[in-house]
C-alpha positions in Angstrom: 18.7 -78.6 -60.3 15.3 -78.4 -59.3 13.4 -81.3 -62.4 9.6 -79.3 -61.1 8.5 -76.4 -59.9 5.3 -75.0 -59.8 5.9 -72.7 -62.7 8.7 -72.1 -64.4 9.6 -68.5 -65.3 11.8 -68.5 -68.3 13.8 -65.1 -68.4 15.2 -63.0 -65.4 15.5 -59.5 -67.2 13.4 -57.1 -64.9 10.3 -58.5 -66.1 10.5 -61.8 -65.5 11.9 -61.5 -62.2 9.1 -59.0 -61.2 7.1 -62.5 -62.3 8.9 -64.4 -60.1 8.9 -62.1 -57.1 4.7 -61.5 -57.9 4.4 -65.1 -58.0 6.5 -65.9 -55.3 4.6 -63.3 -52.8 1.2 -64.9 -53.1 2.4 -67.9 -52.4 3.6 -70.2 -56.3 6.3 -72.3 -55.9 8.4 -70.5 -58.2 11.6 -71.4 -60.6 12.6 -69.2 -63.0 15.6 -69.9 -65.5 18.2 -67.8 -67.0 20.5 -68.6 -70.1 23.1 -66.0 -68.6 23.2 -63.8 -65.3 20.0 -61.9 -64.2 19.4 -57.9 -66.4 22.4 -58.9 -68.8 19.8 -58.8 -71.7 17.4 -55.4 -72.9 18.1 -54.6 -68.6 21.1 -53.5 -69.5 20.4 -51.5 -72.1 17.4 -48.7 -70.5 18.6 -45.5 -70.2 16.4 -46.2 -66.2 14.2 -43.8 -66.6 10.3 -44.3 -65.7 8.1 -42.4 -66.3 4.1 -42.6 -67.6 3.6 -41.7 -70.5 3.8 -43.4 -74.3 2.6 -40.9 -77.5 -0.4 -43.1 -79.4 0.1 -45.4 -76.5 -2.7 -45.5 -74.1 -3.1 -48.3 -73.1 1.4 -48.8 -72.9 1.2 -45.7 -70.9 -2.1 -47.2 -68.6 0.7 -49.6 -67.6 3.5 -47.4 -66.8 0.5 -45.8 -64.7 0.2 -48.6 -61.9 4.6 -49.1 -62.4 5.0 -45.9 -61.6 2.7 -46.3 -58.0 4.6 -49.8 -57.7 7.4 -48.4 -58.1 7.4 -44.9 -55.4 5.9 -47.6 -52.8 8.8 -49.8 -53.7 10.3 -49.2 -49.6 7.5 -50.6 -48.6 6.5 -53.6 -50.6 8.5 -55.3 -51.4 10.2 -53.5 -49.5 14.1 -52.3 -50.7 14.7 -48.6 -51.6 15.2 -47.5 -54.9 16.5 -43.8 -56.0 13.9 -42.1 -57.8 14.9 -39.0 -59.2 12.1 -36.4 -60.7 13.2 -34.9 -63.4 9.4 -34.4 -65.7 8.8 -36.0 -69.1 8.9 -33.4 -72.1 8.6 -34.4 -76.4 9.3 -31.4 -78.2 7.4 -30.3 -81.0 8.3 -29.1 -84.2 5.5 -29.6 -86.3 2.5 -28.7 -86.5 0.9 -32.7 -87.0 2.4 -33.7 -84.0 0.9 -31.2 -82.0 -2.5 -32.5 -84.1 -2.0 -36.0 -83.4 -0.7 -35.4 -79.2 -4.4 -33.2 -78.8 -6.5 -36.4 -80.9 -4.4 -38.6 -78.0 -5.4 -36.9 -75.2 -8.7 -38.2 -74.2 -7.3 -41.7 -74.0 -4.0 -40.8 -72.4 -5.9 -38.8 -69.3 -8.3 -41.8 -69.2 -4.9 -44.4 -68.5 -4.3 -41.7 -65.7 -1.2 -39.9 -67.4 -0.8 -36.3 -66.4 0.0 -34.4 -69.2 -0.6 -31.3 -70.5 0.6 -28.9 -73.8 3.1 -26.2 -72.7 4.4 -23.4 -75.5 7.8 -23.3 -76.2 8.7 -20.8 -74.9 7.8 -22.4 -70.8 9.4 -25.5 -73.1 12.9 -23.7 -72.7 13.2 -22.6 -69.0 12.1 -26.5 -68.6 15.8 -27.4 -71.2 17.7 -24.0 -71.4 20.3 -26.1 -73.2 17.7 -26.3 -76.4 18.6 -24.5 -78.9 17.0 -21.0 -79.7 16.7 -21.8 -83.7 15.0 -25.0 -83.7 11.0 -24.3 -84.9 10.0 -25.6 -81.6 5.6 -25.0 -81.7 4.9 -26.3 -78.5 5.7 -29.6 -76.2 4.3 -32.3 -74.3 5.2 -31.6 -70.8 4.9 -35.0 -68.0 5.5 -34.3 -64.4 5.3 -37.9 -63.2 8.6 -39.2 -64.6 12.2 -40.3 -62.6 15.6 -40.7 -63.3 16.2 -44.6 -61.5 18.9 -47.0 -61.9 17.7 -50.6 -63.4 20.1 -52.9 -62.1 19.0 -51.3 -58.6 15.4 -52.5 -59.8 16.7 -55.7 -61.0 18.7 -56.8 -58.0 15.8 -55.6 -55.7 13.6 -58.2 -57.5 15.3 -60.1 -57.5 16.4 -60.1 -53.5 12.8 -60.1 -53.2 11.7 -63.0 -55.4 14.0 -65.0 -53.6 12.7 -63.6 -50.1 9.9 -65.2 -51.1 11.2 -68.5 -52.0 11.9 -68.5 -55.2 14.9 -70.3 -56.8 16.1 -68.0 -59.5 19.0 -70.2 -61.3 21.4 -67.7 -64.3 23.3 -70.0 -66.8 20.3 -72.4 -67.9 19.4 -71.5 -70.8 15.8 -72.7 -72.0 16.0 -74.6 -75.5 11.7 -74.9 -76.0 8.6 -75.7 -73.8 6.3 -78.1 -74.4 3.3 -76.2 -73.0 1.1 -79.0 -73.7 3.7 -81.7 -71.1 4.4 -78.4 -68.9 7.4 -79.6 -70.0 11.0 -77.1 -70.1 13.7 -78.1 -72.4 17.6 -77.5 -70.8 20.8 -77.8 -72.0 21.1 -79.6 -68.0 17.8 -81.4 -69.2 14.2 -81.2 -68.4 11.4 -79.3 -66.1 8.0 -79.9 -65.4 5.8 -77.7 -64.1 2.5 -76.7 -63.9 2.4 -73.7 -65.7 5.2 -72.1 -67.8 6.2 -68.7 -68.2 7.9 -67.2 -71.0 9.5 -63.7 -70.4 12.8 -64.3 -72.8 12.5 -60.7 -74.0 14.8 -60.5 -77.1 14.7 -64.5 -77.9 10.8 -65.4 -76.5 8.7 -65.6 -80.5 10.9 -68.8 -81.0 9.9 -70.3 -77.3 7.0 -69.0 -77.8 6.0 -70.8 -80.8 7.4 -74.4 -79.1 4.2 -73.8 -76.9 2.1 -73.0 -79.4 1.3 -69.1 -79.4 3.1 -67.6 -82.2 4.5 -64.0 -80.8 4.8 -61.9 -84.5 8.2 -60.1 -82.5 10.7 -58.7 -84.6 14.7 -59.9 -85.3 16.4 -59.5 -82.2 18.0 -55.8 -81.8 20.7 -53.7 -80.2 20.2 -50.7 -78.0 22.8 -48.7 -78.3 22.6 -45.2 -75.6 25.6 -42.4 -75.1 27.3 -40.1 -73.3 29.1 -37.5 -74.0 32.2 -35.9 -72.7 32.2 -34.1 -68.9 29.5 -30.4 -69.7 29.6 -27.2 -67.7 27.8 -27.2 -64.2 24.1 -26.8 -65.1 21.2 -27.4 -63.7 19.2 -30.7 -63.9 17.3 -31.0 -67.4 14.0 -32.9 -67.6 14.1 -36.1 -69.5 13.5 -34.5 -73.1 13.1 -36.4 -77.0 12.9 -34.9 -80.5 10.0 -35.9 -81.5 10.4 -35.4 -85.4 14.1 -37.1 -84.5 13.9 -39.9 -81.7 17.0 -37.8 -80.1 16.3 -37.7 -76.8 18.1 -37.0 -73.4 19.0 -36.8 -69.9 21.8 -36.1 -67.1 23.9 -38.5 -65.4 26.1 -37.5 -64.2 28.5 -34.4 -65.4 27.4 -35.2 -69.0 24.5 -36.3 -71.4 22.9 -39.5 -71.7 21.7 -39.3 -75.6 19.0 -42.4 -77.8 18.4 -41.8 -80.9 17.0 -45.1 -82.3 18.5 -48.3 -83.8 22.3 -48.4 -84.7 22.1 -51.1 -87.4 24.4 -53.2 -88.6 26.5 -49.2 -89.4 27.2 -47.6 -86.2 29.7 -45.2 -87.3 27.1 -43.7 -89.5 25.0 -44.4 -87.0 26.8 -42.1 -84.7 27.2 -39.8 -87.1 23.3 -38.9 -87.3 24.0 -39.0 -83.7 25.8 -35.7 -83.4 24.3 -33.5 -86.0 21.0 -33.9 -84.8 22.2 -33.2 -81.5 23.6 -30.2 -83.0 20.7 -28.7 -84.1 19.0 -29.6 -80.7 21.6 -28.9 -78.9 23.8 -26.8 -80.3 26.4 -25.8 -77.4 27.2 -29.5 -77.2 28.8 -29.4 -80.9 31.7 -30.9 -80.9 31.2 -32.8 -77.5 32.7 -36.6 -78.1 30.3 -39.5 -77.7 31.1 -42.8 -76.0 28.9 -45.6 -75.8 26.9 -46.2 -72.4 26.0 -49.2 -72.4 24.3 -51.6 -75.6 22.1 -54.8 -75.1 19.5 -56.8 -77.1 16.0 -55.8 -76.9 12.5 -57.0 -78.7 9.3 -55.5 -80.0 6.3 -56.1 -80.7 4.4 -54.8 -84.1 2.2 -51.9 -81.8 4.2 -51.1 -79.7 2.9 -53.1 -77.0 3.4 -56.0 -74.8 2.3 -59.3 -75.0 0.5 -60.9 -72.1 -1.5 -63.8 -72.4 -2.0 -67.1 -71.0 -3.3 -70.3 -72.4 -5.2 -71.9 -69.8 -4.1 -75.1 -68.0 -2.8 -77.8 -66.4 -0.9 -77.0 -67.7 -0.6 -73.5 -68.4 1.7 -71.6 -70.4 2.1 -67.7 -69.7 4.2 -64.5 -71.3 5.3 -61.3 -71.6 7.6 -59.6 -73.9 7.7 -57.6 -76.8 7.6 -54.3 -74.5 9.7 -53.0 -77.0 11.8 -50.7 -75.0 9.3 -50.5 -72.6 9.6 -53.1 -70.8 11.3 -50.6 -67.7 8.2 -48.9 -67.0 5.9 -51.7 -67.7 7.9 -54.0 -65.1 5.4 -54.1 -61.9 2.1 -54.2 -64.1 3.4 -56.9 -65.7 4.0 -58.5 -63.2 1.0 -58.3 -61.2 -0.8 -59.4 -63.8 1.3 -62.4 -64.9 0.0 -63.7 -61.6 -3.9 -62.5 -61.5 -3.9 -64.4 -64.4 -2.1 -67.6 -62.7 -4.3 -67.1 -60.2 -7.8 -66.6 -62.7 -7.9 -62.8 -61.0 -9.5 -60.2 -61.9 -6.5 -58.0 -62.4 -8.2 -54.9 -62.9 -7.0 -54.6 -66.6 -7.9 -55.7 -69.9 -5.7 -57.8 -70.6 -7.5 -58.7 -73.6 -5.8 -55.7 -75.4 -2.4 -57.5 -74.6 -3.0 -60.7 -75.5 -1.3 -61.7 -79.3 -4.6 -62.2 -80.8 -4.9 -62.4 -84.2 -5.4 -58.4 -85.4 -2.3 -57.7 -83.3 -0.1 -60.9 -84.8 -0.9 -59.5 -88.4 
């Protein structure tokens, strides 16, 4: 294994791969280290959804707007095709305070470039006819710019683009510590020195960043699980739909539904029963449908559900991109661009101070 690189990126999920691609494309000698296989952490447990609207979080929304533009242009840059099926994103409001929160948040969302509007219950049911007629639906948020993609294709696309640009991607290389002052990355196979180190290790980022002198107050690694149903009768595609009160999220996947609702916790059986009960309330036609594990993966989260992106200037420099809180797929292109620009000392066209691990976010 090479013992020196200009920049070492730690983490081979969609965030780390986007960073490696954007650095290598800019002519930076880049080595990426992944403890397992590429895309084997949080990138393995996504709903394959890319969207721009994140309620109450205009910073993530702004990054997602920028990222969505990059995904649309993926066939041009880096020059690889991605599946993108436009279905829209629908958020169901059953309580008056949810509507008030949406209206208070709307100016910031519009300023972030998000196309979202409030629609009435009848319009929401026309968009998603599976919604129960008995659900006390008051209104809904509707964002047409939401797509179903393929996370594995995005991971593979960034990996291929990074290799084409000259990056070295090494798997099966767990990183045990980062000495930012020395520009030194410790691995099970020996040490690697670098002019800069980027920590993008997802759920494993906090202890690595701490060893480099940065406190990222991430949650303990959380296991995410998404479910799928029995095959359903033929029906038109429906929007990605979130029931705001319960967090129940559904979208079409093949001839069934893909379903998420929070995190399972230690009692997966009880969690699955809660999902089935909520599914019957919002979508009664699905009552009794079998629920089966679709994907699982380990995810990290930040206290305010906004990513940490920042750097300690060098040389050697230390940069970090973690805590995406389930938004990683939607934020990955922008994250790669921001880390590249921070390393190069360029204006990223984005106020990165909103993303740094500053005291008011660390707690």
